[in-house]
C-alpha positions in Angstrom: 34.1 -18.5 11.3 32.1 -15.4 11.7 31.8 -14.1 8.1 30.2 -15.7 5.0 33.3 -15.2 2.9 35.3 -17.3 5.4 33.1 -20.3 4.7 34.5 -22.8 2.2 31.7 -25.4 2.3 28.0 -25.4 2.5 28.2 -27.1 5.8 30.3 -24.3 7.3 27.9 -21.7 5.8 24.9 -23.5 7.2 26.5 -23.7 10.6 27.1 -20.0 10.5 23.5 -19.3 9.5 22.3 -21.6 12.3 24.4 -19.6 14.9 23.1 -16.3 13.5 19.5 -17.6 13.7 20.0 -18.6 17.3 21.4 -15.1 18.1 18.5 -13.4 16.3 16.0 -15.5 18.4 17.8 -14.5 21.5 17.7 -10.8 20.5 14.0 -11.1 19.6 13.2 -12.6 23.0 15.1 -9.7 24.7 13.2 -7.2 22.5 9.9 -8.9 23.5 10.8 -8.4 27.1 11.4 -4.7 26.4 7.9 -4.5 24.8 6.4 -6.1 27.8 8.2 -3.6 30.1 7.1 -0.7 27.8 3.5 -1.7 28.3 4.0 -1.4 32.1 5.8 2.0 31.8 3.3 3.4 29.3 0.4 2.5 31.6 2.1 4.3 34.5 2.9 7.3 32.3 -0.5 7.4 30.6 1.0 6.8 27.1 -0.8 4.9 24.3 0.7 1.8 22.7 1.0 3.5 19.3 3.1 6.6 19.2 3.4 7.4 15.4 6.4 9.7 15.7 8.4 7.0 17.6 7.4 4.4 15.0 8.9 6.6 12.2 12.0 7.3 14.3 12.6 3.6 14.7 12.1 2.9 11.0 14.4 5.7 10.0 17.1 4.5 12.4 17.0 0.9 11.2 16.9 1.9 7.5 20.1 4.0 8.1 21.7 1.1 10.0 20.8 -1.2 7.1 22.3 1.1 4.6 25.5 1.5 6.7 25.9 -2.3 7.1 25.1 -3.3 3.5 21.7 -4.7 4.2 18.6 -4.0 2.0 16.9 -1.0 3.6 13.5 -1.9 2.1 13.7 -5.5 3.6 14.8 -4.1 7.0 12.0 -1.6 6.9 9.4 -4.2 6.0 10.6 -6.6 8.8 10.6 -3.8 11.4 7.2 -2.5 10.5 5.8 -6.0 10.9 7.6 -6.3 14.2 6.4 -2.9 15.4 2.8 -3.7 14.5 3.1 -7.0 16.5 4.7 -5.0 19.4 1.9 -2.4 19.4 -0.8 -5.1 19.4 0.9 -6.8 22.3 1.1 -3.5 24.2 -2.5 -2.7 23.4 -3.6 -6.1 24.7 -1.6 -5.5 27.9 -2.9 -2.0 28.3 -6.5 -3.1 27.5 -6.4 -5.9 30.0 -5.2 -3.6 32.8 -7.9 -1.1 32.0 -10.7 -3.7 32.1 -10.0 -4.2 35.8 -9.7 -0.4 36.4 -12.7 0.8 38.5 -11.9 4.5 38.3 
């Protein structure tokens, strides 16, 4: 079963939710790896962690995706803004730690 409407018992529905949660964790781990790589590339390209235009592009894109897939756009935006802030903080920490050792 891969759709909520296919579930006929709470056990089936809970199993589906558990599989979705595992998939989401895997995707979040992959996204975190992208954030770590972004810090490396931003350092080499002289870019800051926070790029406001990019933040708004990402938010607009995920809101549109939410609307297209029947998800609550406000919920998706809220989750993404929190994830983006976490990502920026992680990048800033990586960029800051690399700059501390910079003797230029």
